[in-house]
TORMAR-826764 format. One record per residue (C-alpha): residue in one letter; z, y, x negated. Coordinates in steps of 0.05 Angstrom, whole numbers, always signed. Each point is the difference from the previous one (the first is absolute). Last residue first. Example, Ala and Ser with C-alpha at 12.3 -4.5 7.8 and 13.67 -1.06 7.14 Angstrom:
2
<site res="s" up="+143" north="-21" east="-273"/>
<site res="a" up="+13" north="-69" east="+27"/>
! end
This chain:
512
<site res="q" up="-172" north="+1204" east="-240"/>
<site res="q" up="-53" north="-13" east="+53"/>
<site res="r" up="-49" north="-21" east="-55"/>
<site res="v" up="+49" north="-52" east="-25"/>
<site res="l" up="+12" north="-23" east="+71"/>
<site res="d" up="-74" north="-10" east="+13"/>
<site res="d" up="-8" north="-39" east="-65"/>
<site res="f" up="+56" north="-46" east="+23"/>
<site res="a" up="-33" north="-8" east="+68"/>
<site res="s" up="-65" north="-18" east="-35"/>
<site res="l" up="+36" north="-52" east="-42"/>
<site res="a" up="+30" north="-30" east="+63"/>
<site res="a" up="-67" north="+0" east="+37"/>
<site res="t" up="-32" north="-38" east="-57"/>
<site res="a" up="+58" north="-50" east="-4"/>
<site res="g" up="-7" north="-13" east="+74"/>
<site res="s" up="-75" north="-8" east="-8"/>
<site res="g" up="+12" north="-52" east="-52"/>
<site res="m" up="+49" north="-38" east="+43"/>
<site res="s" up="-48" north="+2" east="+59"/>
<site res="i" up="-56" north="-27" east="-45"/>
<site res="i" up="+44" north="-58" east="-22"/>
<site res="i" up="+18" north="-16" east="+71"/>
<site res="q" up="-72" north="+0" east="+24"/>
<site res="k" up="-35" north="+41" east="+54"/>
<site res="y" up="-66" north="+21" east="-31"/>
<site res="a" up="-40" north="+65" east="+5"/>
<site res="s" up="+61" north="+45" east="+5"/>
<site res="d" up="-3" north="+44" east="+62"/>
<site res="t" up="+76" north="+4" east="+5"/>
<site res="c" up="+52" north="-39" east="+41"/>
<site res="d" up="-12" north="-61" east="-44"/>
<site res="g" up="+31" north="+32" east="-62"/>
<site res="a" up="+15" north="+72" east="-19"/>
<site res="a" up="+9" north="+69" east="+29"/>
<site res="y" up="+18" north="+69" east="-26"/>
<site res="i" up="+30" north="+63" east="+33"/>
<site res="h" up="+19" north="+59" east="-45"/>
<site res="p" up="-57" north="+43" east="+27"/>
<site res="l" up="-40" north="-27" east="+59"/>
<site res="n" up="-70" north="-31" east="-4"/>
<site res="t" up="+29" north="-64" east="-28"/>
<site res="a" up="+11" north="-14" east="-74"/>
<site res="g" up="-4" north="-70" east="-29"/>
<site res="h" up="-27" north="+27" east="-66"/>
<site res="d" up="-70" north="-28" east="+12"/>
<site res="d" up="-2" north="+37" east="+67"/>
<site res="v" up="+34" north="-24" east="+64"/>
<site res="i" up="-23" north="-8" east="+72"/>
<site res="i" up="+53" north="-34" east="+42"/>
<site res="e" up="-29" north="-58" east="+39"/>
<site res="h" up="-12" north="+8" east="+75"/>
<site res="r" up="-65" north="-42" east="-5"/>
<site res="e" up="-41" north="+63" east="+15"/>
<site res="n" up="+33" north="+35" east="-59"/>
<site res="l" up="+67" north="+35" east="+1"/>
<site res="a" up="+21" north="+71" east="-21"/>
<site res="v" up="+75" north="+12" east="-2"/>
<site res="t" up="+44" north="+25" east="+57"/>
<site res="n" up="-24" north="-20" east="+70"/>
<site res="q" up="-12" north="-72" east="-20"/>
<site res="i" up="+69" north="-8" east="-31"/>
<site res="w" up="+35" north="-46" east="+50"/>
<site res="d" up="-63" north="-41" east="+13"/>
<site res="t" up="-6" north="-15" east="-75"/>
<site res="n" up="+21" north="-72" east="-10"/>
<site res="p" up="-69" north="-23" east="-23"/>
<site res="l" up="-34" north="-58" east="+36"/>
<site res="l" up="-7" north="-68" east="-32"/>
<site res="g" up="-46" north="-60" east="+2"/>
<site res="i" up="-23" north="-51" east="+50"/>
<site res="q" up="+52" north="-55" east="-5"/>
<site res="v" up="+25" north="-14" east="+70"/>
<site res="f" up="+33" north="-68" east="+8"/>
<site res="i" up="-10" north="-31" east="+70"/>
<site res="g" up="+45" north="-55" east="+28"/>
<site res="d" up="+2" north="-58" east="+48"/>
<site res="l" up="-75" north="-3" east="+11"/>
<site res="t" up="-54" north="-22" east="+49"/>
<site res="l" up="-64" north="+35" east="-22"/>
<site res="q" up="-48" north="+35" east="+47"/>
<site res="h" up="-72" north="+17" east="-11"/>
<site res="e" up="-47" north="+56" east="+23"/>
<site res="s" up="-74" north="+1" east="-17"/>
<site res="q" up="-29" north="+64" east="-29"/>
<site res="d" up="-54" north="-40" east="-37"/>
<site res="t" up="+17" north="+15" east="-73"/>
<site res="r" up="+62" north="+42" east="+13"/>
<site res="d" up="+37" north="-61" east="+27"/>
<site res="l" up="+53" north="+33" east="+43"/>
<site res="y" up="+72" north="-23" east="-2"/>
<site res="t" up="+52" north="-22" east="+49"/>
<site res="l" up="+71" north="-16" east="-18"/>
<site res="g" up="+51" north="-54" east="+13"/>
<site res="t" up="+67" north="-21" east="+31"/>
<site res="v" up="+43" north="+56" east="-28"/>
<site res="h" up="+69" north="+7" east="+31"/>
<site res="g" up="+30" north="+19" east="+68"/>
<site res="s" up="-68" north="-17" east="+30"/>
<site res="g" up="-55" north="+9" east="-51"/>
<site res="i" up="-69" north="+24" east="-20"/>
<site res="v" up="-16" north="+47" east="-57"/>
<site res="e" up="-66" north="+36" east="+13"/>
<site res="k" up="-67" north="+19" east="-31"/>
<site res="t" up="-1" north="-26" east="-72"/>
<site res="q" up="-69" north="+12" east="-29"/>
<site res="a" up="-27" north="-61" east="-37"/>
<site res="k" up="-59" north="+9" east="-47"/>
<site res="t" up="+32" north="-55" east="-44"/>
<site res="i" up="+38" north="-62" east="+21"/>
<site res="l" up="+38" north="-40" east="-54"/>
<site res="d" up="+35" north="-65" east="+21"/>
<site res="v" up="+61" north="-25" east="-36"/>
<site res="n" up="+30" north="-70" east="+9"/>
<site res="a" up="-42" north="-35" east="-53"/>
<site res="l" up="+19" north="+47" east="-56"/>
<site res="s" up="-50" north="+0" east="-58"/>
<site res="a" up="-36" north="+62" east="+26"/>
<site res="v" up="+66" north="+38" east="-3"/>
<site res="k" up="+5" north="-12" east="-74"/>
<site res="e" up="-71" north="+18" east="-17"/>
<site res="q" up="+5" north="+64" east="+41"/>
<site res="l" up="+65" north="+19" east="-36"/>
<site res="v" up="-32" north="-10" east="-68"/>
<site res="k" up="-60" north="+41" east="+21"/>
<site res="d" up="+41" north="+60" east="+21"/>
<site res="a" up="-1" north="+15" east="+75"/>
<site res="n" up="-61" north="+27" east="+34"/>
<site res="i" up="-13" north="-52" east="+54"/>
<site res="a" up="-69" north="+16" east="+27"/>
<site res="d" up="-37" north="+39" east="+54"/>
<site res="g" up="+60" north="+42" east="+18"/>
<site res="f" up="+50" north="-7" east="+56"/>
<site res="e" up="+36" north="-58" east="-32"/>
<site res="l" up="+39" north="-51" east="+42"/>
<site res="v" up="+38" north="-53" east="-38"/>
<site res="t" up="+21" north="-61" east="+40"/>
<site res="v" up="+61" north="-40" east="-24"/>
<site res="h" up="+20" north="-70" east="+24"/>
<site res="h" up="+63" north="-41" east="+3"/>
<site res="a" up="+41" north="+54" east="-33"/>
<site res="i" up="+44" north="-4" east="-62"/>
<site res="g" up="-44" north="-15" east="-61"/>
<site res="a" up="-59" north="+36" east="+31"/>
<site res="l" up="+44" north="+61" east="+11"/>
<site res="d" up="+2" north="+17" east="-74"/>
<site res="i" up="-75" north="-8" east="-9"/>
<site res="a" up="-15" north="+40" east="+63"/>
<site res="a" up="+46" north="+56" east="-23"/>
<site res="e" up="-34" north="+3" east="-67"/>
<site res="i" up="-67" north="+2" east="+37"/>
<site res="g" up="+23" north="+59" east="+43"/>
<site res="s" up="+32" north="+39" east="-56"/>
<site res="n" up="-61" north="-8" east="-45"/>
<site res="g" up="-49" north="+20" east="+54"/>
<site res="g" up="-21" north="-42" east="+59"/>
<site res="g" up="+41" north="+32" east="+55"/>
<site res="v" up="+31" north="-26" east="+64"/>
<site res="v" up="+40" north="-63" east="-16"/>
<site res="a" up="+5" north="-50" east="+57"/>
<site res="v" up="+53" north="-51" east="+16"/>
<site res="d" up="+6" north="-71" east="+27"/>
<site res="k" up="+69" north="-32" east="-5"/>
<site res="g" up="+32" north="-53" east="-45"/>
<site res="k" up="+49" north="+49" east="-30"/>
<site res="y" up="-9" north="+68" east="+31"/>
<site res="l" up="+70" north="+27" east="-11"/>
<site res="p" up="-9" north="-12" east="-75"/>
<site res="g" up="-55" north="+53" east="-2"/>
<site res="d" up="+44" north="+58" east="+23"/>
<site res="c" up="+23" north="+29" east="-66"/>
<site res="h" up="-55" north="-21" east="-47"/>
<site res="p" up="-54" north="+10" east="+52"/>
<site res="c" up="+21" north="+73" east="+10"/>
<site res="y" up="-40" north="+38" east="+54"/>
<site res="a" up="+17" north="-38" east="+63"/>
<site res="v" up="-25" north="-5" east="+72"/>
<site res="g" up="+33" north="-62" east="+31"/>
<site res="k" up="+58" north="+33" east="+36"/>
<site res="n" up="+18" north="+47" east="-57"/>
<site res="r" up="-54" north="+47" east="+28"/>
<site res="f" up="-23" north="-31" east="+65"/>
<site res="e" up="-6" north="+63" east="+43"/>
<site res="e" up="-25" north="+41" east="-59"/>
<site res="e" up="-58" north="-47" east="-13"/>
<site res="g" up="-16" north="-15" east="+73"/>
<site res="p" up="-60" north="+46" east="+7"/>
<site res="v" up="-33" north="+17" east="-67"/>
<site res="g" up="+19" north="+49" east="-54"/>
<site res="l" up="-4" north="-51" east="-55"/>
<site res="q" up="+56" north="+32" east="-40"/>
<site res="r" up="-3" north="+25" east="-71"/>
<site res="w" up="+60" north="-20" east="-41"/>
<site res="h" up="+39" north="+58" east="-29"/>
<site res="a" up="-13" north="+51" east="-55"/>
<site res="g" up="+35" north="+36" east="-56"/>
<site res="t" up="+50" north="+57" east="+10"/>
<site res="a" up="-9" north="+30" east="-70"/>
<site res="v" up="+5" north="+75" east="+12"/>
<site res="i" up="+24" north="+36" east="-63"/>
<site res="i" up="+37" north="+65" east="+13"/>
<site res="t" up="+16" north="+58" east="-47"/>
<site res="k" up="+56" north="+52" east="-2"/>
<site res="a" up="+41" north="-40" east="+49"/>
<site res="q" up="+37" north="+8" east="+66"/>
<site res="l" up="+31" north="-47" east="+50"/>
<site res="q" up="+9" north="+9" east="+75"/>
<site res="d" up="+43" north="-38" east="+50"/>
<site res="g" up="-22" north="-10" east="+72"/>
<site res="s" up="+7" north="-76" east="-5"/>
<site res="a" up="-76" north="-6" east="+3"/>
<site res="l" up="-3" north="+37" east="-66"/>
<site res="q" up="-32" north="+67" east="-20"/>
<site res="v" up="-20" north="+12" east="-72"/>
<site res="q" up="-1" north="+72" east="-24"/>
<site res="v" up="-40" north="+22" east="-61"/>
<site res="p" up="+37" north="+51" east="-43"/>
<site res="e" up="-39" north="+44" east="-5"/>
<site res="g" up="-45" north="-12" east="+59"/>
<site res="p" up="-34" north="-56" east="+39"/>
<site res="i" up="+37" north="-31" east="+59"/>
<site res="i" up="-6" north="-76" east="-2"/>
<site res="q" up="+12" north="-37" east="+65"/>
<site res="t" up="+27" north="-63" east="+32"/>
<site res="v" up="+33" north="-36" east="-58"/>
<site res="t" up="+36" north="-64" east="+20"/>
<site res="q" up="+66" north="-19" east="-33"/>
<site res="q" up="+32" north="-68" east="-12"/>
<site res="d" up="+5" north="+12" east="-75"/>
<site res="i" up="+12" north="+62" east="-43"/>
<site res="l" up="-5" north="-28" east="-70"/>
<site res="h" up="+25" north="+51" east="-51"/>
<site res="v" up="-33" north="-17" east="-67"/>
<site res="q" up="+53" north="-14" east="-52"/>
<site res="y" up="-49" north="-25" east="-53"/>
<site res="k" up="+31" north="-70" east="+0"/>
<site res="q" up="+4" north="+2" east="+76"/>
<site res="l" up="-74" north="+13" east="+5"/>
<site res="q" up="-12" north="-56" east="-51"/>
<site res="a" up="+39" north="-49" east="+44"/>
<site res="q" up="-43" north="+22" east="+59"/>
<site res="i" up="-62" north="-16" east="-39"/>
<site res="n" up="+25" north="-70" east="-18"/>
<site res="q" up="+20" north="-12" east="+73"/>
<site res="m" up="-70" north="+23" east="+20"/>
<site res="l" up="-32" north="-52" east="-46"/>
<site res="q" up="+48" north="-54" east="+23"/>
<site res="e" up="-20" north="+12" east="+73"/>
<site res="g" up="-74" north="-2" east="-17"/>
<site res="e" up="+6" north="-67" east="-36"/>
<site res="i" up="-21" north="-1" east="-73"/>
<site res="y" up="-54" north="-37" east="-37"/>
<site res="d" up="-38" north="+6" east="-66"/>
<site res="t" up="+30" north="+66" east="-19"/>
<site res="g" up="-35" north="+39" east="-55"/>
<site res="i" up="-46" north="+35" east="+49"/>
<site res="i" up="+24" north="-8" east="+71"/>
<site res="n" up="-55" north="-44" east="+29"/>
<site res="e" up="+39" north="-62" east="+22"/>
<site res="i" up="+44" north="+25" east="+56"/>
<site res="g" up="+30" north="-55" east="+43"/>
<site res="v" up="+40" north="+10" east="+64"/>
<site res="t" up="-27" north="+64" east="+28"/>
<site res="e" up="+30" north="+33" east="+63"/>
<site res="l" up="+55" north="+32" east="-42"/>
<site res="p" up="-57" north="+27" east="-43"/>
<site res="q" up="-17" north="+47" east="+58"/>
<site res="g" up="+60" north="+46" east="-9"/>
<site res="g" up="+63" north="-18" east="-36"/>
<site res="f" up="+52" north="+52" east="+19"/>
<site res="h" up="+13" north="+12" east="+74"/>
<site res="d" up="-8" north="+62" east="+43"/>
<site res="a" up="-13" north="+37" east="-65"/>
<site res="i" up="+24" north="+59" east="-40"/>
<site res="v" up="-2" north="-1" east="-76"/>
<site res="g" up="+37" north="+55" east="-36"/>
<site res="t" up="-11" north="+28" east="-70"/>
<site res="t" up="+35" north="+53" east="-42"/>
<site res="l" up="-48" north="+4" east="-59"/>
<site res="g" up="+17" north="-25" east="-69"/>
<site res="k" up="-71" north="-22" east="-16"/>
<site res="r" up="+24" north="-72" east="+7"/>
<site res="a" up="+19" north="+17" east="+72"/>
<site res="t" up="-71" north="+25" east="+13"/>
<site res="y" up="-32" north="-64" east="-26"/>
<site res="i" up="+49" north="-46" east="+36"/>
<site res="a" up="-9" north="+38" east="+65"/>
<site res="a" up="-76" north="-3" east="-2"/>
<site res="a" up="+0" north="-75" east="-17"/>
<site res="g" up="+47" north="-15" east="+58"/>
<site res="a" up="-40" north="+41" east="+50"/>
<site res="a" up="-65" north="-33" east="-21"/>
<site res="p" up="+31" north="-69" east="+2"/>
<site res="g" up="+29" north="+8" east="+70"/>
<site res="g" up="+57" north="+40" east="+31"/>
<site res="g" up="-29" north="+66" east="+24"/>
<site res="i" up="+12" north="+75" east="-5"/>
<site res="v" up="+15" north="+22" east="-71"/>
<site res="l" up="+41" north="+63" east="-8"/>
<site res="v" up="-8" north="+35" east="-66"/>
<site res="d" up="+41" north="+56" east="-31"/>
<site res="y" up="+50" north="-13" east="+55"/>
<site res="l" up="+43" north="+55" east="+32"/>
<site res="q" up="+62" north="-36" east="+25"/>
<site res="d" up="+36" north="+28" east="+61"/>
<site res="k" up="-20" north="-56" east="+47"/>
<site res="t" up="+20" north="-54" east="-51"/>
<site res="t" up="+67" north="+33" east="-11"/>
<site res="q" up="+12" north="+6" east="+75"/>
<site res="d" up="-5" north="-74" east="+12"/>
<site res="l" up="-60" north="-27" east="+38"/>
<site res="a" up="+5" north="-33" east="+69"/>
<site res="v" up="-34" north="-67" east="+10"/>
<site res="a" up="-53" north="+4" east="+53"/>
<site res="k" up="-12" north="-13" east="+74"/>
<site res="q" up="+72" north="-19" east="+17"/>
<site res="g" up="+16" north="-47" east="+57"/>
<site res="n" up="+61" north="-29" east="-35"/>
<site res="l" up="-31" north="-69" east="-9"/>
<site res="k" up="-65" north="+32" east="-21"/>
<site res="a" up="+36" north="+42" east="-53"/>
<site res="l" up="+38" north="-62" east="-23"/>
<site res="l" up="-65" north="-39" east="-7"/>
<site res="e" up="-33" north="+58" east="-38"/>
<site res="a" up="+59" north="+6" east="-48"/>
<site res="l" up="+0" north="-75" east="-13"/>
<site res="t" up="-74" north="+2" east="-15"/>
<site res="a" up="-56" north="-23" east="+45"/>
<site res="r" up="-60" north="-46" east="-1"/>
<site res="g" up="-30" north="-23" east="+65"/>
<site res="n" up="+22" north="-12" east="+72"/>
<site res="h" up="+65" north="+21" east="+33"/>
<site res="w" up="+41" north="-12" east="+63"/>
<site res="e" up="-22" north="-63" east="+37"/>
<site res="n" up="+59" north="-16" east="+46"/>
<site res="g" up="+52" north="-55" east="-9"/>
<site res="n" up="+57" north="+43" east="-24"/>
<site res="l" up="-47" north="+34" east="-49"/>
<site res="f" up="-63" north="-37" east="-18"/>
<site res="v" up="-38" north="+17" east="-64"/>
<site res="t" up="-72" north="-17" east="-16"/>
<site res="p" up="-18" north="-2" east="-74"/>
<site res="v" up="-51" north="-26" east="+10"/>
<site res="a" up="-59" north="-5" east="+48"/>
<site res="m" up="-20" north="-48" east="+56"/>
<site res="i" up="+65" north="-8" east="+37"/>
<site res="n" up="-14" north="-21" east="+72"/>
<site res="k" up="+72" north="-23" east="+11"/>
<site res="a" up="-23" north="-71" east="+14"/>
<site res="t" up="-47" north="+3" east="-60"/>
<site res="a" up="+57" north="+22" east="-46"/>
<site res="e" up="+44" north="-54" east="+28"/>
<site res="a" up="-53" north="-53" east="-13"/>
<site res="q" up="-14" north="+28" east="-70"/>
<site res="y" up="+72" north="-7" east="-21"/>
<site res="m" up="-13" north="-31" east="-69"/>
<site res="g" up="-57" north="+48" east="-13"/>
<site res="g" up="+35" north="+59" east="+32"/>
<site res="e" up="+61" north="-4" east="-45"/>
<site res="i" up="+56" north="+30" east="+43"/>
<site res="m" up="+47" north="+49" east="-35"/>
<site res="t" up="+64" north="+6" east="+41"/>
<site res="h" up="+42" north="+62" east="+2"/>
<site res="k" up="+69" north="+17" east="+28"/>
<site res="i" up="+32" north="+68" east="+9"/>
<site res="h" up="+69" north="+16" east="+29"/>
<site res="p" up="+33" north="-25" east="-64"/>
<site res="n" up="-30" north="+60" east="-38"/>
<site res="l" up="-16" north="+3" east="-74"/>
<site res="v" up="-28" north="-69" east="-12"/>
<site res="s" up="-41" north="+1" east="+65"/>
<site res="m" up="-30" north="+69" east="-17"/>
<site res="i" up="-19" north="-26" east="-68"/>
<site res="n" up="-34" north="-60" east="+32"/>
<site res="l" up="-39" north="+47" east="+45"/>
<site res="a" up="-26" north="+38" east="-60"/>
<site res="q" up="-16" north="-64" east="-39"/>
<site res="v" up="-41" north="-29" east="+57"/>
<site res="v" up="-37" north="+65" east="+12"/>
<site res="d" up="-18" north="+12" east="-73"/>
<site res="p" up="-14" north="-74" east="-9"/>
<site res="c" up="-54" north="-2" east="+55"/>
<site res="n" up="-53" north="+46" east="-30"/>
<site res="h" up="-20" north="-48" east="-56"/>
<site res="c" up="-17" north="-55" east="+51"/>
<site res="s" up="-15" north="-67" east="-33"/>
<site res="l" up="+66" north="-31" east="+23"/>
<site res="s" up="-12" north="+21" east="+72"/>
<site res="a" up="+49" north="+39" east="+41"/>
<site res="f" up="+29" north="+1" east="+70"/>
<site res="t" up="+62" north="+44" east="-1"/>
<site res="e" up="+58" north="-11" east="+47"/>
<site res="f" up="+52" north="+56" east="+10"/>
<site res="q" up="+63" north="-8" east="+41"/>
<site res="l" up="+37" north="+66" east="+9"/>
<site res="d" up="+70" north="+8" east="+27"/>
<site res="t" up="+13" north="+75" east="+10"/>
<site res="t" up="+51" north="+35" east="-45"/>
<site res="i" up="-47" north="+29" east="-53"/>
<site res="q" up="+39" north="+48" east="-44"/>
<site res="s" up="-2" north="-45" east="-61"/>
<site res="i" up="-76" north="+3" east="-1"/>
<site res="e" up="-1" north="+76" east="-3"/>
<site res="q" up="+52" north="-1" east="-55"/>
<site res="k" up="-42" north="-47" east="-42"/>
<site res="l" up="-62" north="+43" east="+13"/>
<site res="e" up="+36" north="+62" east="-24"/>
<site res="p" up="+27" north="-37" east="-61"/>
<site res="d" up="-72" north="-15" east="-21"/>
<site res="i" up="-14" north="-74" east="-11"/>
<site res="k" up="+14" north="-51" east="-54"/>
<site res="p" up="+33" north="-55" east="+41"/>
<site res="e" up="+71" north="-12" east="-25"/>
<site res="h" up="+9" north="-67" east="-34"/>
<site res="g" up="+54" north="-42" east="+35"/>
<site res="s" up="-26" north="-71" east="+9"/>
<site res="v" up="-37" north="+22" east="+63"/>
<site res="q" up="-39" north="+49" east="-42"/>
<site res="l" up="-18" north="-51" east="-53"/>
<site res="v" up="-22" north="-53" east="+50"/>
<site res="a" up="-40" north="+50" east="+41"/>
<site res="l" up="-34" north="+27" east="-63"/>
<site res="v" up="-22" north="-70" east="-20"/>
<site res="f" up="-26" north="-17" east="+69"/>
<site res="s" up="-39" north="+65" east="+7"/>
<site res="e" up="-29" north="-11" east="-70"/>
<site res="f" up="-26" north="-68" east="+22"/>
<site res="e" up="-32" north="+32" east="+61"/>
<site res="h" up="-66" north="+15" east="-36"/>
<site res="g" up="-10" north="-74" east="-11"/>
<site res="l" up="+62" north="-39" east="+19"/>
<site res="p" up="+52" north="+11" east="+54"/>
<site res="l" up="-10" north="-68" east="+34"/>
<site res="g" up="+9" north="-4" east="+75"/>
<site res="a" up="+48" north="+37" east="+46"/>
<site res="f" up="+40" north="+43" east="-48"/>
<site res="e" up="+66" north="+28" east="+26"/>
<site res="i" up="+41" north="+61" east="-16"/>
<site res="g" up="+58" north="+22" east="+45"/>
<site res="s" up="+50" north="-2" east="-58"/>
<site res="s" up="+44" north="-50" east="+37"/>
<site res="e" up="+71" north="-27" east="-3"/>
<site res="q" up="+24" north="+27" east="-66"/>
<site res="n" up="+32" north="-29" east="-63"/>
<site res="a" up="-55" north="-49" east="-18"/>
<site res="a" up="-52" north="+56" east="+4"/>
<site res="n" up="-54" north="-15" east="+50"/>
<site res="v" up="-75" north="-12" east="-1"/>
<site res="a" up="-24" north="-35" east="+63"/>
<site res="f" up="-51" north="-56" east="+3"/>
<site res="s" up="-59" north="-20" east="+42"/>
<site res="p" up="-38" north="-62" east="+22"/>
<site res="q" up="+12" north="-1" east="+57"/>
<site res="r" up="+15" north="+65" east="+37"/>
<site res="s" up="+60" north="+30" east="+36"/>
<site res="l" up="+51" north="-24" east="-50"/>
<site res="n" up="+49" north="-59" east="-2"/>
<site res="g" up="+29" north="-25" east="-65"/>
<site res="k" up="-14" north="-43" east="-61"/>
<site res="q" up="+29" north="+19" east="-68"/>
<site res="w" up="-24" north="+33" east="-64"/>
<site res="t" up="+33" north="+19" east="-65"/>
<site res="l" up="-10" north="+55" east="-52"/>
<site res="k" up="+54" north="+26" east="-48"/>
<site res="p" up="-10" north="-62" east="-44"/>
<site res="s" up="-70" north="+27" east="-16"/>
<site res="l" up="-70" north="-28" east="-9"/>
<site res="a" up="+10" north="-64" east="+41"/>
<site res="c" up="+9" north="+44" east="+61"/>
<site res="v" up="-72" north="+24" east="-4"/>
<site res="e" up="-29" north="-71" east="-8"/>
<site res="e" up="+41" north="-26" east="+59"/>
<site res="l" up="-18" north="+61" east="+43"/>
<site res="f" up="-75" north="-10" east="-13"/>
<site res="t" up="+4" north="-74" east="+13"/>
<site res="q" up="+35" north="+13" east="+66"/>
<site res="v" up="-53" north="+51" east="+20"/>
<site res="k" up="-56" north="-48" east="-17"/>
<site res="q" up="+34" north="-57" east="+38"/>
<site res="s" up="+7" north="+45" east="+61"/>
<site res="d" up="-75" north="+13" east="-3"/>
<site res="a" up="-16" north="-74" east="-5"/>
<site res="d" up="+42" north="-20" east="+61"/>
<site res="d" up="+68" north="-30" east="+14"/>
<site res="q" up="+34" north="+64" east="+21"/>
<site res="l" up="+37" north="+54" east="-38"/>
<site res="d" up="+49" north="+57" east="+14"/>
<site res="a" up="+23" north="+26" east="-68"/>
<site res="t" up="+63" north="+39" east="-20"/>
<site res="f" up="-9" north="+27" east="-70"/>
<site res="v" up="+68" north="+14" east="-33"/>
<site res="i" up="+6" north="+53" east="-54"/>
<site res="a" up="+56" north="+10" east="-50"/>
<site res="e" up="+18" north="+72" east="-15"/>
<site res="e" up="-24" north="+40" east="-60"/>
<site res="l" up="-69" north="-28" east="-16"/>
<site res="l" up="-32" north="+33" east="-61"/>
<site res="q" up="-12" north="-66" east="-37"/>
<site res="f" up="-39" north="-19" east="+62"/>
<site res="y" up="-56" north="+48" east="-19"/>
<site res="s" up="-12" north="-31" east="-69"/>
<site res="l" up="+0" north="-70" east="+28"/>
<site res="l" up="-46" north="+21" east="+57"/>
<site res="q" up="-53" north="+25" east="-48"/>
<site res="k" up="+2" north="-64" east="-40"/>
<site res="k" up="-4" north="-41" east="+63"/>
<site res="l" up="-61" north="+40" east="+22"/>
<site res="a" up="-35" north="-13" east="-67"/>
<site res="e" up="+18" north="-73" east="+1"/>
<site res="n" up="-32" north="-12" east="+67"/>
<site res="l" up="+41" north="-1" east="+64"/>
<site res="m" up="-21" north="-50" east="+54"/>
! end
C-alpha cells in the first residue's frame, strides 16, 4: 500500500507527534475495507504513538483520527487519503496530536467563536489538486472547534454515493446534509462564506500602505513580476482572489526550460515561497473591481476597500473558454466540467466527450481514456491540431474516437448531463451522443472584464501592451495571458512579468 518513499516521509513526520493517536475504523468484508485496513496497519507500524481499533462510523470503510486522550477530533476519512490527499492526512494527524495549525490569529479566533453544530462532508478525488485546500481548511476548523466535524469522502471509492447525490465535480462540500460549496477555496474564503461575507476585510496598515508596485493577479506572470520588483528593493504587493492561477489546473508541465517535469501546483508553491523570501505582501481572497489612473494609482476592491500604488502591473491571466450553447451553464458541475484531472475519476467506466482537439483537449482525452469506458473528441476545425506526439498517442487508444468538423450545438440532460448534439459541418447533418460527462477544452479567455473601461483592449478583450509591457495609461503595465501576447505559455507569461517589472522599476526611477 505505502511505498518506501511514502514510508520515509511518514517516519520523519511522525517523529513530531506530541500526543498518541488512535484511528477508529469501521470496516466490512470487502476489498475496499481491506485496502483501508492495510493502509492503517502500515501507518501504525511506523510509530509506537499510533494505533488503530474497530468502531462504528457512518460510512464503511472509513476511519476517524483522534488523540488518545480525547473523545473525538471530528475528522474522518472515508476511503484512502492517498494521492493529493496524502498531505491532508499527514496534517490532520499532526494537528490532532497537538500541533497548532499555521493560520492567522484572526482566522483562529473566528473559528473559535462558532457555536453552531456544523457537519461538513467533502467529496474529493485523489487526483484533484484543488481538493486538498478545502479538505485541509475544514479539518483545521474541526481541530479548533468541537462544534465542527468534517469527513473527506474519496469519490472513486464512494462512486455510488456520489452518483446518488448527483455529484459530478470535485471538491463538492455538503453542510449539514445540503450541498453548500463547489470548487477550490481557502480557509478564509470558506469562513467568509459561512458568515455570509462577500470578501475578507483588510487591516488598516494594508489600506494605508503606498506601494511602489502593486501586482494584480496570482499566476506565473504575477509571481515573476513581484519577484523582480522585490529584488529591486521596491515595496511590492500582490493582490489576488486566490494565488496559483491557471497552473493549478495543470498536472504535468514538461516545457519549463531546465526542468524536465513539475506539477502546476508545485510550481506555484515554489513561486509563493520566493515571494515570502523577498517579503512580498500577498493580499489574498480579494477581487479588484476597478483601477483609477492617477498619481498614485487607486485600486478599488469588491470589499469596498481601496489600495494605492505608484505603479500597477495587471497580470490577471485567463479562464477556460465556455461553449456558449444551451445547457452548458445549467449542467455545470453536473456533467459539464473543465478540469479532467480533478473530475475525471468520477466518470470511471462511463462515456464522456472532450470538446476541443488542441493540446489541452487531446491531453484530456488521453487521461480520461484510462478511466472512462469511452471518450469522444469533438473538434470544430478540419483537423486535430495537437502536437504530433499527442496525436500519435491518442490514435493508439482503442476507446477514443476523434470527430472533426463538429460544431457542438446543445448540452442535453435532466438533472445531469445525458448527452449532447453536434452539427457535422461537412453536410450540416445533426447528430446526438449519449454521454455521462462533457469536458470543455477549447482555449482561454482573458480575465479583463473588470478593466475594459480603463485600459485599451483589442477585439479579443486582451490588454494591448508595447514591448515594455506598458499599457496606454501612465504607470499601468500588464503581463501574461490577459495581454495581447502572441502565445499563451507559462514561460512566456513569466518573461512578460519580468519585462513589466523592469519597466515599472524604470518608471519609478524616472518619477523620482
